[in-house]
All heavy atoms as a GROMACS GRO file, in nm:
protein
  644
    1MET      N    1   0.575  15.820  15.202
    1MET     CA    2   0.492  15.903  15.284
    1MET      C    3   0.582  16.000  15.356
    1MET      O    4   0.671  15.972  15.425
    1MET     CB    5   0.411  15.820  15.385
    1MET     CG    6   0.329  15.893  15.478
    1MET     SD    7   0.263  15.782  15.612
    1MET     CE    8   0.093  15.807  15.590
    2LEU      N    9   0.545  16.130  15.346
    2LEU     CA   10   0.625  16.235  15.417
    2LEU      C   11   0.582  16.247  15.558
    2LEU      O   12   0.476  16.209  15.601
    2LEU     CB   13   0.594  16.376  15.346
    2LEU     CG   14   0.640  16.376  15.198
    2LEU    CD1   15   0.601  16.513  15.145
    2LEU    CD2   16   0.790  16.362  15.194
    3PRO      N   17   0.670  16.285  15.644
    3PRO     CA   18   0.647  16.286  15.786
    3PRO      C   19   0.534  16.391  15.814
    3PRO      O   20   0.524  16.497  15.752
    3PRO     CB   21   0.784  16.333  15.854
    3PRO     CG   22   0.858  16.383  15.745
    3PRO     CD   23   0.810  16.332  15.620
    4VAL      N   24   0.457  16.363  15.919
    4VAL     CA   25   0.348  16.445  15.969
    4VAL      C   26   0.357  16.455  16.117
    4VAL      O   27   0.374  16.363  16.190
    4VAL     CB   28   0.211  16.380  15.930
    4VAL    CG1   29   0.095  16.464  15.988
    4VAL    CG2   30   0.195  16.368  15.778
    5LEU      N   31   0.353  16.580  16.164
    5LEU     CA   32   0.354  16.607  16.313
    5LEU      C   33   0.224  16.556  16.366
    5LEU      O   34   0.116  16.593  16.324
    5LEU     CB   35   0.369  16.760  16.328
    5LEU     CG   36   0.388  16.802  16.473
    5LEU    CD1   37   0.519  16.745  16.534
    5LEU    CD2   38   0.390  16.955  16.488
    6ARG      N   39   0.240  16.478  16.468
    6ARG     CA   40   0.113  16.423  16.538
    6ARG      C   41   0.136  16.427  16.689
    6ARG      O   42   0.245  16.434  16.740
    6ARG     CB   43   0.087  16.283  16.484
    6ARG     CG   44   0.196  16.184  16.513
    6ARG     CD   45   0.165  16.045  16.461
    6ARG     NE   46   0.275  15.962  16.497
    6ARG     CZ   47   0.282  15.826  16.475
    6ARG    NH1   48   0.183  15.775  16.407
    6ARG    NH2   49   0.373  15.760  16.513
    7ARG      N   50   0.025  16.421  16.758
    7ARG     CA   51   0.029  16.426  16.904
    7ARG      C   52   0.027  16.282  16.953
    7ARG      O   53  -0.056  16.205  16.918
    7ARG     CB   54  -0.088  16.502  16.959
    7ARG     CG   55  -0.091  16.519  17.106
    7ARG     CD   56  -0.206  16.600  17.152
    7ARG     NE   57  -0.200  16.737  17.115
    7ARG     CZ   58  -0.134  16.832  17.184
    7ARG    NH1   59  -0.079  16.802  17.287
    7ARG    NH2   60  -0.132  16.955  17.145
    8ALA      N   61   0.127  16.254  17.038
    8ALA     CA   62   0.132  16.124  17.107
    8ALA      C   63   0.094  16.136  17.247
    8ALA      O   64   0.135  16.223  17.316
    8ALA     CB   65   0.275  16.071  17.090
    9ASP      N   66   0.015  16.037  17.293
    9ASP     CA   67  -0.022  16.040  17.437
    9ASP      C   68   0.102  15.977  17.521
    9ASP      O   69   0.192  15.933  17.470
    9ASP     CB   70  -0.154  15.971  17.465
    9ASP     CG   71  -0.141  15.818  17.426
    9ASP    OD1   72  -0.041  15.764  17.449
    9ASP    OD2   73  -0.246  15.762  17.387
   10GLY      N   74   0.085  15.988  17.650
   10GLY     CA   75   0.192  15.954  17.735
   10GLY      C   76   0.226  15.798  17.730
   10GLY      O   77   0.330  15.759  17.770
   11GLU      N   78   0.136  15.718  17.678
   11GLU     CA   79   0.160  15.576  17.669
   11GLU      C   80   0.214  15.535  17.524
   11GLU      O   81   0.257  15.417  17.510
   11GLU     CB   82   0.032  15.496  17.702
   11GLU     CG   83  -0.019  15.525  17.838
   11GLU     CD   84   0.078  15.484  17.945
   11GLU    OE1   85   0.148  15.378  17.940
   11GLU    OE2   86   0.102  15.564  18.037
   12SER      N   87   0.211  15.623  17.426
   12SER     CA   88   0.251  15.591  17.295
   12SER      C   89   0.403  15.566  17.292
   12SER      O   90   0.479  15.629  17.353
   12SER     CB   91   0.216  15.702  17.197
   12SER     OG   92   0.079  15.714  17.186
   13GLU      N   93   0.444  15.466  17.208
   13GLU     CA   94   0.584  15.441  17.189
   13GLU      C   95   0.644  15.521  17.075
   13GLU      O   96   0.762  15.518  17.056
   13GLU     CB   97   0.610  15.290  17.173
   13GLU     CG   98   0.580  15.214  17.301
   13GLU     CD   99   0.610  15.070  17.280
   13GLU    OE1  100   0.680  15.035  17.185
   13GLU    OE2  101   0.582  14.986  17.380
   14GLY      N  102   0.566  15.582  16.995
   14GLY     CA  103   0.605  15.651  16.879
   14GLY      C  104   0.531  15.781  16.867
   14GLY      O  105   0.451  15.823  16.940
   15GLY      N  106   0.570  15.857  16.761
   15GLY     CA  107   0.503  15.988  16.734
   15GLY      C  108   0.567  16.108  16.792
   15GLY      O  109   0.500  16.213  16.790
   16ARG      N  110   0.684  16.102  16.844
   16ARG     CA  111   0.746  16.214  16.907
   16ARG      C  112   0.879  16.271  16.833
   16ARG      O  113   0.918  16.372  16.854
   16ARG     CB  114   0.787  16.180  17.048
   16ARG     CG  115   0.670  16.154  17.139
   16ARG     CD  116   0.708  16.114  17.276
   16ARG     NE  117   0.603  16.084  17.356
   16ARG     CZ  118   0.550  15.968  17.374
   16ARG    NH1  119   0.594  15.860  17.303
   16ARG    NH2  120   0.449  15.944  17.450
   17GLY      N  121   0.919  16.189  16.737
   17GLY     CA  122   1.048  16.229  16.668
   17GLY      C  123   1.044  16.360  16.596
   17GLY      O  124   1.132  16.447  16.615
   18LEU      N  125   0.937  16.378  16.520
   18LEU     CA  126   0.927  16.511  16.450
   18LEU      C  127   0.907  16.625  16.546
   18LEU      O  128   0.957  16.735  16.521
   18LEU     CB  129   0.812  16.500  16.351
   18LEU     CG  130   0.806  16.606  16.246
   18LEU    CD1  131   0.940  16.619  16.164
   18LEU    CD2  132   0.696  16.591  16.139
   19LEU      N  133   0.834  16.603  16.650
   19LEU     CA  134   0.817  16.712  16.748
   19LEU      C  135   0.955  16.753  16.813
   19LEU      O  136   0.978  16.870  16.819
   19LEU     CB  137   0.719  16.660  16.862
   19LEU     CG  138   0.703  16.764  16.981
   19LEU    CD1  139   0.637  16.889  16.935
   19LEU    CD2  140   0.628  16.694  17.095
   20LEU      N  141   1.034  16.656  16.841
   20LEU     CA  142   1.170  16.683  16.900
   20LEU      C  143   1.252  16.758  16.794
   20LEU      O  144   1.323  16.854  16.826
   20LEU     CB  145   1.234  16.551  16.952
   20LEU     CG  146   1.176  16.480  17.062
   20LEU    CD1  147   1.248  16.354  17.078
   20LEU    CD2  148   1.193  16.575  17.186
   21VAL      N  149   1.255  16.717  16.668
   21VAL     CA  150   1.326  16.772  16.572
   21VAL      C  151   1.277  16.920  16.546
   21VAL      O  152   1.357  17.012  16.530
   21VAL     CB  153   1.328  16.700  16.440
   21VAL    CG1  154   1.398  16.779  16.315
   21VAL    CG2  155   1.395  16.564  16.452
   22GLN      N  156   1.155  16.940  16.552
   22GLN     CA  157   1.086  17.073  16.529
   22GLN      C  158   1.140  17.165  16.637
   22GLN      O  159   1.167  17.283  16.618
   22GLN     CB  160   0.936  17.065  16.525
   22GLN     CG  161   0.870  17.201  16.502
   22GLN     CD  162   0.720  17.192  16.519
   22GLN    OE1  163   0.676  17.120  16.610
   22GLN    NE2  164   0.655  17.252  16.426
   23ARG      N  165   1.141  17.122  16.761
   23ARG     CA  166   1.178  17.205  16.875
   23ARG      C  167   1.330  17.236  16.872
   23ARG      O  168   1.372  17.342  16.923
   23ARG     CB  169   1.152  17.140  17.009
   23ARG     CG  170   1.002  17.123  17.027
   23ARG     CD  171   0.941  17.262  17.038
   23ARG     NE  172   0.788  17.248  17.065
   23ARG     CZ  173   0.709  17.342  17.068
   23ARG    NH1  174   0.752  17.469  17.038
   23ARG    NH2  175   0.583  17.321  17.092
   24LEU      N  176   1.410  17.145  16.822
   24LEU     CA  177   1.552  17.162  16.824
   24LEU      C  178   1.607  17.239  16.700
   24LEU      O  179   1.719  17.301  16.700
   24LEU     CB  180   1.625  17.032  16.843
   24LEU     CG  181   1.607  16.960  16.967
   24LEU    CD1  182   1.660  16.817  16.958
   24LEU    CD2  183   1.659  17.031  17.081
   25ALA      N  184   1.532  17.235  16.589
   25ALA     CA  185   1.580  17.292  16.461
   25ALA      C  186   1.526  17.435  16.438
   25ALA      O  187   1.422  17.474  16.487
   25ALA     CB  188   1.542  17.199  16.351
   26GLU      N  189   1.602  17.513  16.368
   26GLU     CA  190   1.556  17.641  16.325
   26GLU      C  191   1.457  17.626  16.202
   26GLU      O  192   1.363  17.704  16.190
   26GLU     CB  193   1.678  17.721  16.275
   26GLU     CG  194   1.770  17.773  16.392
   26GLU     CD  195   1.882  17.856  16.337
   26GLU    OE1  196   1.886  17.896  16.214
   26GLU    OE2  197   1.975  17.882  16.411
   27ARG      N  198   1.487  17.527  16.116
   27ARG     CA  199   1.403  17.509  16.003
   27ARG      C  200   1.408  17.361  15.979
   27ARG      O  201   1.511  17.295  16.008
   27ARG     CB  202   1.460  17.575  15.877
   27ARG     CG  203   1.453  17.729  15.890
   27ARG     CD  204   1.510  17.792  15.762
   27ARG     NE  205   1.633  17.720  15.720
   27ARG     CZ  206   1.690  17.743  15.599
   27ARG    NH1  207   1.646  17.835  15.512
   27ARG    NH2  208   1.799  17.680  15.567
   28LEU      N  209   1.300  17.301  15.922
   28LEU     CA  210   1.299  17.162  15.875
   28LEU      C  211   1.206  17.149  15.759
   28LEU      O  212   1.125  17.230  15.737
   28LEU     CB  213   1.265  17.070  15.989
   28LEU     CG  214   1.124  17.073  16.049
   28LEU    CD1  215   1.051  16.953  15.991
   28LEU    CD2  216   1.126  17.078  16.197
   29GLY      N  217   1.224  17.048  15.688
   29GLY     CA  218   1.144  17.023  15.577
   29GLY      C  219   1.157  16.876  15.521
   29GLY      O  220   1.240  16.801  15.579
   30SER      N  221   1.082  16.842  15.421
   30SER     CA  222   1.094  16.710  15.361
   30SER      C  223   1.046  16.723  15.217
   30SER      O  224   0.966  16.820  15.187
   30SER     CB  225   1.015  16.603  15.438
   30SER     OG  226   0.877  16.639  15.442
   31TYR      N  227   1.093  16.636  15.140
   31TYR     CA  228   1.040  16.621  15.002
   31TYR      C  229   1.067  16.485  14.949
   31TYR      O  230   1.144  16.407  15.005
   31TYR     CB  231   1.105  16.728  14.904
   31TYR     CG  232   1.260  16.718  14.906
   31TYR    CD1  233   1.326  16.637  14.810
   31TYR    CD2  234   1.338  16.791  14.987
   31TYR    CE1  235   1.466  16.625  14.800
   31TYR    CE2  236   1.484  16.785  14.986
   31TYR     CZ  237   1.536  16.699  14.886
   31TYR     OH  238   1.675  16.691  14.882
   32ARG      N  239   0.986  16.451  14.846
   32ARG     CA  240   0.994  16.325  14.787
   32ARG      C  241   1.114  16.320  14.694
   32ARG      O  242   1.152  16.418  14.625
   32ARG     CB  243   0.873  16.290  14.703
   32ARG     CG  244   0.747  16.279  14.783
   32ARG     CD  245   0.622  16.249  14.695
   32ARG     NE  246   0.505  16.266  14.770
   32ARG     CZ  247   0.452  16.189  14.864
   32ARG    NH1  248   0.524  16.090  14.898
   32ARG    NH2  249   0.340  16.224  14.926
   33ALA      N  250   1.183  16.207  14.692
   33ALA     CA  251   1.300  16.184  14.604
   33ALA      C  252   1.290  16.050  14.539
   33ALA      O  253   1.212  15.970  14.581
   33ALA     CB  254   1.431  16.202  14.690
   34ALA      N  255   1.375  16.037  14.440
   34ALA     CA  256   1.375  15.906  14.371
   34ALA      C  257   1.412  15.799  14.475
   34ALA      O  258   1.508  15.805  14.539
   34ALA     CB  259   1.483  15.907  14.254
   35GLY      N  260   1.319  15.697  14.490
   35GLY     CA  261   1.338  15.589  14.576
   35GLY      C  262   1.303  15.615  14.724
   35GLY      O  263   1.338  15.536  14.815
   36GLY      N  264   1.236  15.728  14.751
   36GLY     CA  265   1.200  15.751  14.886
   36GLY      C  266   1.177  15.899  14.923
   36GLY      O  267   1.109  15.966  14.840
   37LYS      N  268   1.229  15.938  15.030
   37LYS     CA  269   1.206  16.082  15.077
   37LYS      C  270   1.336  16.137  15.134
   37LYS      O  271   1.419  16.059  15.180
   37LYS     CB  272   1.090  16.093  15.171
   37LYS     CG  273   1.112  16.012  15.301
   37LYS     CD  274   1.002  16.017  15.395
   37LYS     CE  275   1.030  15.916  15.510
   37LYS     NZ  276   0.906  15.905  15.591
   38VAL      N  277   1.333  16.268  15.151
   38VAL     CA  278   1.449  16.335  15.217
   38VAL      C  279   1.390  16.419  15.331
   38VAL      O  280   1.296  16.500  15.298
   38VAL     CB  281   1.535  16.423  15.119
   38VAL    CG1  282   1.636  16.504  15.192
   38VAL    CG2  283   1.594  16.340  15.008
   39VAL      N  284   1.434  16.405  15.446
   39VAL     CA  285   1.391  16.492  15.557
   39VAL      C  286   1.518  16.558  15.604
   39VAL      O  287   1.626  16.503  15.623
   39VAL     CB  288   1.338  16.400  15.678
   39VAL    CG1  289   1.296  16.493  15.796
   39VAL    CG2  290   1.218  16.318  15.623
   40TRP      N  291   1.506  16.697  15.613
   40TRP     CA  292   1.624  16.772  15.648
   40TRP      C  293   1.591  16.873  15.765
   40TRP      O  294   1.479  16.900  15.785
   40TRP     CB  295   1.678  16.849  15.534
   40TRP     CG  296   1.576  16.942  15.471
   40TRP    CD1  297   1.489  16.910  15.368
   40TRP    CD2  298   1.550  17.079  15.510
   40TRP    NE1  299   1.406  17.022  15.342
   40TRP    CE2  300   1.444  17.129  15.424
   40TRP    CE3  301   1.598  17.166  15.601
   40TRP    CZ2  302   1.392  17.250  15.436
   40TRP    CZ3  303   1.553  17.294  15.609
   40TRP    CH2  304   1.443  17.328  15.528
   41ALA      N  305   1.695  16.908  15.837
   41ALA     CA  306   1.677  17.014  15.944
   41ALA      C  307   1.804  17.097  15.950
   41ALA      O  308   1.913  17.053  15.922
   41ALA     CB  309   1.652  16.942  16.075
   42VAL      N  310   1.787  17.223  15.991
   42VAL     CA  311   1.896  17.318  16.014
   42VAL      C  312   1.892  17.359  16.155
   42VAL      O  313   1.792  17.399  16.207
   42VAL     CB  314   1.879  17.441  15.920
   42VAL    CG1  315   1.990  17.537  15.957
   42VAL    CG2  316   1.877  17.401  15.774
   43ARG      N  317   2.003  17.339  16.215
   43ARG     CA  318   2.009  17.367  16.366
   43ARG      C  319   2.137  17.458  16.392
   43ARG      O  320   2.242  17.434  16.335
   43ARG     CB  321   2.033  17.239  16.443
   43ARG     CG  322   2.034  17.263  16.589
   43ARG     CD  323   2.049  17.124  16.661
   43ARG     NE  324   2.056  17.150  16.804
   43ARG     CZ  325   2.168  17.168  16.870
   43ARG    NH1  326   2.284  17.169  16.800
   43ARG    NH2  327   2.172  17.185  16.999
   44SER      N  328   2.123  17.570  16.461
   44SER     CA  329   2.242  17.645  16.490
   44SER      C  330   2.318  17.586  16.599
   44SER      O  331   2.259  17.506  16.678
   44SER     CB  332   2.189  17.784  16.532
   44SER     OG  333   2.121  17.779  16.651
   45PRO      N  334   2.444  17.617  16.601
   45PRO     CA  335   2.530  17.558  16.708
   45PRO      C  336   2.477  17.605  16.844
   45PRO      O  337   2.445  17.717  16.855
   45PRO     CB  338   2.665  17.613  16.683
   45PRO     CG  339   2.665  17.686  16.554
   45PRO     CD  340   2.521  17.698  16.509
   46GLY      N  341   2.476  17.514  16.935
   46GLY     CA  342   2.429  17.545  17.070
   46GLY      C  343   2.542  17.612  17.150
   46GLY      O  344   2.654  17.644  17.093
   47PRO      N  345   2.521  17.636  17.278
   47PRO     CA  346   2.619  17.699  17.365
   47PRO      C  347   2.744  17.599  17.377
   47PRO      O  348   2.738  17.488  17.356
   47PRO     CB  349   2.559  17.716  17.490
   47PRO     CG  350   2.436  17.623  17.489
   47PRO     CD  351   2.398  17.606  17.348
   48THR      N  352   2.862  17.669  17.398
   48THR     CA  353   2.975  17.588  17.411
   48THR      C  354   2.963  17.501  17.541
   48THR      O  355   2.932  17.540  17.640
   48THR     CB  356   3.105  17.681  17.431
   48THR    OG1  357   3.106  17.765  17.319
   48THR    CG2  358   3.227  17.596  17.443
   49PRO      N  359   2.994  17.366  17.521
   49PRO     CA  360   2.977  17.282  17.640
   49PRO      C  361   3.080  17.309  17.744
   49PRO      O  362   3.186  17.358  17.710
   49PRO     CB  363   3.000  17.141  17.579
   49PRO     CG  364   3.067  17.157  17.450
   49PRO     CD  365   3.034  17.295  17.406
   50LEU      N  366   3.043  17.284  17.867
   50LEU     CA  367   3.134  17.299  17.969
   50LEU      C  368   3.248  17.199  17.965
   50LEU      O  369   3.230  17.084  17.926
   50LEU     CB  370   3.060  17.286  18.110
   50LEU     CG  371   2.956  17.391  18.139
   50LEU    CD1  372   2.878  17.356  18.267
   50LEU    CD2  373   3.018  17.529  18.143
   51PRO      N  374   3.370  17.231  18.005
   51PRO     CA  375   3.472  17.135  18.002
   51PRO      C  376   3.444  17.029  18.115
   51PRO      O  377   3.383  17.049  18.214
   51PRO     CB  378   3.597  17.221  18.042
   51PRO     CG  379   3.556  17.344  18.101
   51PRO     CD  380   3.412  17.359  18.051
   52ARG      N  381   3.499  16.913  18.077
   52ARG     CA  382   3.475  16.793  18.166
   52ARG      C  383   3.572  16.811  18.283
   52ARG      O  384   3.686  16.851  18.266
   52ARG     CB  385   3.508  16.664  18.099
   52ARG     CG  386   3.397  16.638  17.990
   52ARG     CD  387   3.423  16.496  17.937
   52ARG     NE  388   3.414  16.400  18.037
   52ARG     CZ  389   3.362  16.283  18.012
   52ARG    NH1  390   3.332  16.241  17.899
   52ARG    NH2  391   3.356  16.200  18.122
   53ARG      N  392   3.530  16.769  18.397
   53ARG     CA  393   3.613  16.772  18.517
   53ARG      C  394   3.721  16.657  18.491
   53ARG      O  395   3.686  16.548  18.455
   53ARG     CB  396   3.543  16.746  18.649
   53ARG     CG  397   3.445  16.859  18.670
   53ARG     CD  398   3.386  16.845  18.806
   53ARG     NE  399   3.349  16.703  18.836
   53ARG     CZ  400   3.278  16.663  18.946
   53ARG    NH1  401   3.231  16.761  19.023
   53ARG    NH2  402   3.253  16.541  18.963
   54ARG      N  403   3.834  16.676  18.528
   54ARG     CA  404   3.949  16.578  18.518
   54ARG      C  405   3.921  16.464  18.610
   54ARG      O  406   3.954  16.356  18.577
   54ARG     CB  407   4.088  16.643  18.548
   54ARG     CG  408   4.129  16.738  18.438
   54ARG     CD  409   4.261  16.783  18.469
   54ARG     NE  410   4.300  16.881  18.362
   54ARG     CZ  411   4.401  16.968  18.374
   54ARG    NH1  412   4.470  16.972  18.480
   54ARG    NH2  413   4.421  17.056  18.276
   55ASN      N  414   3.868  16.482  18.729
   55ASN     CA  415   3.846  16.372  18.826
   55ASN      C  416   3.702  16.323  18.822
   55ASN      O  417   3.656  16.263  18.916
   55ASN     CB  418   3.882  16.416  18.955
   55ASN     CG  419   3.802  16.530  19.010
   55ASN    OD1  420   3.730  16.585  18.934
   55ASN    ND2  421   3.817  16.567  19.132
   56ALA      N  422   3.631  16.342  18.714
   56ALA     CA  423   3.494  16.303  18.694
   56ALA      C  424   3.490  16.145  18.710
   56ALA      O  425   3.562  16.080  18.649
   56ALA     CB  426   3.433  16.344  18.570
   57ALA      N  427   3.399  16.100  18.799
   57ALA     CA  428   3.387  15.955  18.808
   57ALA      C  429   3.321  15.896  18.684
   57ALA      O  430   3.229  15.953  18.632
   57ALA     CB  431   3.291  15.925  18.933
   58ARG      N  432   3.380  15.790  18.643
   58ARG     CA  433   3.322  15.714  18.528
   58ARG      C  434   3.280  15.576  18.570
   58ARG      O  435   3.338  15.519  18.654
   58ARG     CB  436   3.436  15.704  18.421
   58ARG     CG  437   3.477  15.838  18.361
   58ARG     CD  438   3.571  15.817  18.240
   58ARG     NE  439   3.606  15.949  18.195
   58ARG     CZ  440   3.690  15.959  18.094
   58ARG    NH1  441   3.741  15.858  18.036
   58ARG    NH2  442   3.715  16.082  18.055
   59PRO      N  443   3.168  15.537  18.504
   59PRO     CA  444   3.124  15.398  18.542
   59PRO      C  445   3.228  15.300  18.498
   59PRO      O  446   3.307  15.317  18.400
   59PRO     CB  447   2.992  15.387  18.460
   59PRO     CG  448   2.998  15.494  18.356
   59PRO     CD  449   3.083  15.605  18.400
   60PRO      N  450   3.235  15.185  18.572
   60PRO     CA  451   3.327  15.086  18.524
   60PRO      C  452   3.301  15.036  18.390
   60PRO      O  453   3.192  15.031  18.344
   60PRO     CB  454   3.306  14.976  18.636
   60PRO     CG  455   3.219  15.032  18.738
   60PRO     CD  456   3.159  15.159  18.684
   61ALA      N  457   3.409  14.989  18.322
   61ALA     CA  458   3.388  14.937  18.188
   61ALA      C  459   3.295  14.823  18.195
   61ALA      O  460   3.303  14.731  18.281
   61ALA     CB  461   3.525  14.882  18.133
   62GLY      N  462   3.202  14.821  18.100
   62GLY     CA  463   3.100  14.710  18.093
   62GLY      C  464   2.981  14.735  18.183
   62GLY      O  465   2.889  14.648  18.191
   63ALA      N  466   2.979  14.844  18.259
   63ALA     CA  467   2.864  14.864  18.345
   63ALA      C  468   2.746  14.892  18.262
   63ALA      O  469   2.743  14.966  18.162
   63ALA     CB  470   2.894  14.985  18.442
   64ALA      N  471   2.627  14.846  18.312
   64ALA     CA  472   2.506  14.862  18.239
   64ALA      C  473   2.448  15.006  18.257
   64ALA      O  474   2.458  15.058  18.363
   64ALA     CB  475   2.395  14.760  18.285
   65ALA      N  476   2.393  15.059  18.154
   65ALA     CA  477   2.333  15.186  18.163
   65ALA      C  478   2.209  15.186  18.251
   65ALA      O  479   2.150  15.076  18.268
   65ALA     CB  480   2.298  15.238  18.015
   66ARG      N  481   2.165  15.292  18.302
   66ARG     CA  482   2.038  15.293  18.383
   66ARG      C  483   1.927  15.346  18.300
   66ARG      O  484   1.896  15.456  18.291
   66ARG     CB  485   2.062  15.388  18.498
   66ARG     CG  486   2.160  15.328  18.600
   66ARG     CD  487   2.170  15.402  18.728
   66ARG     NE  488   2.034  15.422  18.783
   66ARG     CZ  489   2.015  15.513  18.870
   66ARG    NH1  490   2.107  15.592  18.919
   66ARG    NH2  491   1.890  15.530  18.918
   67PRO      N  492   1.853  15.251  18.232
   67PRO     CA  493   1.754  15.293  18.139
   67PRO      C  494   1.634  15.361  18.212
   67PRO      O  495   1.562  15.445  18.156
   67PRO     CB  496   1.703  15.164  18.075
   67PRO     CG  497   1.749  15.059  18.166
   67PRO     CD  498   1.874  15.102  18.228
   68ASP      N  499   1.614  15.335  18.346
   68ASP     CA  500   1.507  15.397  18.419
   68ASP      C  501   1.532  15.548  18.428
   68ASP      O  502   1.442  15.633  18.410
   68ASP     CB  503   1.490  15.338  18.550
   68ASP     CG  504   1.614  15.344  18.637
   68ASP    OD1  505   1.728  15.329  18.582
   68ASP    OD2  506   1.613  15.369  18.766
   69VAL      N  507   1.656  15.592  18.442
   69VAL     CA  508   1.689  15.737  18.447
   69VAL      C  509   1.672  15.795  18.319
   69VAL      O  510   1.613  15.905  18.304
   69VAL     CB  511   1.838  15.756  18.500
   69VAL    CG1  512   1.876  15.892  18.487
   69VAL    CG2  513   1.851  15.704  18.640
   70THR      N  514   1.711  15.725  18.212
   70THR     CA  515   1.702  15.782  18.076
   70THR      C  516   1.557  15.794  18.037
   70THR      O  517   1.508  15.902  17.984
   70THR     CB  518   1.764  15.689  17.969
   70THR    OG1  519   1.912  15.678  18.013
   70THR    CG2  520   1.760  15.739  17.830
   71ALA      N  521   1.479  15.698  18.062
   71ALA     CA  522   1.327  15.709  18.033
   71ALA      C  523   1.267  15.819  18.108
   71ALA      O  524   1.186  15.893  18.056
   71ALA     CB  525   1.266  15.573  18.060
   72THR      N  526   1.300  15.834  18.234
   72THR     CA  527   1.234  15.938  18.315
   72THR      C  528   1.273  16.078  18.261
   72THR      O  529   1.189  16.166  18.250
   72THR     CB  530   1.278  15.926  18.466
   72THR    OG1  531   1.240  15.802  18.513
   72THR    CG2  532   1.223  16.030  18.553
   73PHE      N  533   1.399  16.090  18.229
   73PHE     CA  534   1.443  16.214  18.175
   73PHE      C  535   1.379  16.250  18.047
   73PHE      O  536   1.326  16.360  18.024
   73PHE     CB  537   1.597  16.214  18.156
   73PHE     CG  538   1.652  16.338  18.078
   73PHE    CD1  539   1.663  16.459  18.150
   73PHE    CD2  540   1.690  16.329  17.950
   73PHE    CE1  541   1.714  16.568  18.081
   73PHE    CE2  542   1.741  16.439  17.887
   73PHE     CZ  543   1.748  16.560  17.955
   74LEU      N  544   1.375  16.152  17.950
   74LEU     CA  545   1.306  16.180  17.832
   74LEU      C  546   1.156  16.199  17.839
   74LEU      O  547   1.100  16.290  17.774
   74LEU     CB  548   1.323  16.060  17.737
   74LEU     CG  549   1.463  16.042  17.681
   74LEU    CD1  550   1.475  15.913  17.600
   74LEU    CD2  551   1.506  16.158  17.600
   75ARG      N  552   1.092  16.144  17.932
   75ARG     CA  553   0.950  16.164  17.959
   75ARG      C  554   0.932  16.311  18.004
   75ARG      O  555   0.837  16.376  17.968
   75ARG     CB  556   0.898  16.075  18.071
   75ARG     CG  557   0.741  16.076  18.078
   75ARG     CD  558   0.695  15.959  18.165
   75ARG     NE  559   0.713  15.829  18.112
   75ARG     CZ  560   0.803  15.734  18.159
   75ARG    NH1  561   0.859  15.756  18.276
   75ARG    NH2  562   0.821  15.621  18.096
   76ARG      N  563   1.021  16.360  18.099
   76ARG     CA  564   1.012  16.502  18.140
   76ARG      C  565   1.030  16.600  18.028
   76ARG      O  566   0.957  16.704  18.016
   76ARG     CB  567   1.110  16.531  18.254
   76ARG     CG  568   1.081  16.464  18.383
   76ARG     CD  569   1.186  16.493  18.482
   76ARG     NE  570   1.159  16.418  18.604
   76ARG     CZ  571   1.246  16.400  18.698
   76ARG    NH1  572   1.366  16.453  18.686
   76ARG    NH2  573   1.224  16.331  18.804
   77VAL      N  574   1.124  16.569  17.937
   77VAL     CA  575   1.152  16.654  17.825
   77VAL      C  576   1.026  16.658  17.734
   77VAL      O  577   0.979  16.761  17.689
   77VAL     CB  578   1.278  16.607  17.745
   77VAL    CG1  579   1.286  16.682  17.608
   77VAL    CG2  580   1.402  16.631  17.825
   78LEU      N  581   0.967  16.542  17.704
   78LEU     CA  582   0.854  16.539  17.614
   78LEU      C  583   0.736  16.601  17.674
   78LEU      O  584   0.668  16.674  17.600
   78LEU     CB  585   0.824  16.387  17.582
   78LEU     CG  586   0.926  16.324  17.490
   78LEU    CD1  587   0.899  16.173  17.484
   78LEU    CD2  588   0.921  16.391  17.356
   79VAL      N  589   0.709  16.592  17.801
   79VAL     CA  590   0.595  16.658  17.863
   79VAL      C  591   0.616  16.812  17.857
   79VAL      O  592   0.526  16.880  17.822
   79VAL     CB  593   0.589  16.621  18.016
   79VAL    CG1  594   0.499  16.710  18.092
   79VAL    CG2  595   0.536  16.472  18.024
   80GLY      N  596   0.742  16.853  17.871
   80GLY     CA  597   0.762  17.005  17.861
   80GLY      C  598   0.743  17.056  17.724
   80GLY      O  599   0.686  17.156  17.696
   81LEU      N  600   0.796  16.968  17.621
   81LEU     CA  601   0.771  17.009  17.485
   81LEU      C  602   0.631  17.009  17.437
   81LEU      O  603   0.575  17.095  17.371
   81LEU     CB  604   0.853  16.925  17.390
   81LEU     CG  605   1.000  16.927  17.392
   81LEU    CD1  606   1.068  16.822  17.311
   81LEU    CD2  607   1.042  17.067  17.344
   82GLU      N  608   0.549  16.907  17.484
   82GLU     CA  609   0.415  16.894  17.449
   82GLU      C  610   0.334  17.008  17.515
   82GLU      O  611   0.230  17.051  17.465
   82GLU     CB  612   0.356  16.760  17.487
   82GLU     CG  613   0.412  16.647  17.392
   82GLU     CD  614   0.372  16.510  17.436
   82GLU    OE1  615   0.330  16.494  17.552
   82GLU    OE2  616   0.386  16.420  17.354
   83ALA      N  617   0.370  17.054  17.634
   83ALA     CA  618   0.310  17.161  17.700
   83ALA      C  619   0.318  17.291  17.617
   83ALA      O  620   0.222  17.375  17.615
   83ALA     CB  621   0.364  17.187  17.833
   84GLU      N  622   0.425  17.306  17.539
   84GLU     CA  623   0.447  17.429  17.458
   84GLU      C  624   0.366  17.406  17.328
   84GLU      O  625   0.337  17.511  17.264
   84GLU     CB  626   0.589  17.452  17.434
   84GLU     CG  627   0.670  17.490  17.547
   84GLU     CD  628   0.817  17.503  17.509
   84GLU    OE1  629   0.845  17.525  17.388
   84GLU    OE2  630   0.897  17.490  17.601
   85TRP      N  631   0.343  17.287  17.289
   85TRP     CA  632   0.285  17.259  17.160
   85TRP      C  633   0.143  17.296  17.163
   85TRP      O  634   0.056  17.342  17.137
   85TRP     CB  635   0.306  17.118  17.113
   85TRP     CG  636   0.263  17.078  16.986
   85TRP    CD1  637   0.261  17.158  16.870
   85TRP    CD2  638   0.214  16.963  16.938
   85TRP    NE1  639   0.215  17.096  16.762
   85TRP    CE2  640   0.187  16.970  16.800
   85TRP    CE3  641   0.187  16.837  17.001
   85TRP    CZ2  642   0.134  16.860  16.725
   85TRP    CZ3  643   0.139  16.736  16.926
   85TRP    CH2  644   0.115  16.746  16.788
   0.00000   0.00000   0.00000
């Protein structure tokens, strides 16, 4: 089955991947291939990243990531993308 762009509500756990790829890529497509499918995207290089500060604080080795911050950030990104869609 080839990917299909679909609208996911705020509670859905899936259905956003193709929307994200569409927003980040210049072109994308898919086609059937022997044994499955091929999904491709072309993205131009983004702006040059800023250099890291030499004295940037790093979390201690083995420190747990903060999934609440990550989930909140991703939710804001998706809301912004869906508003444009």
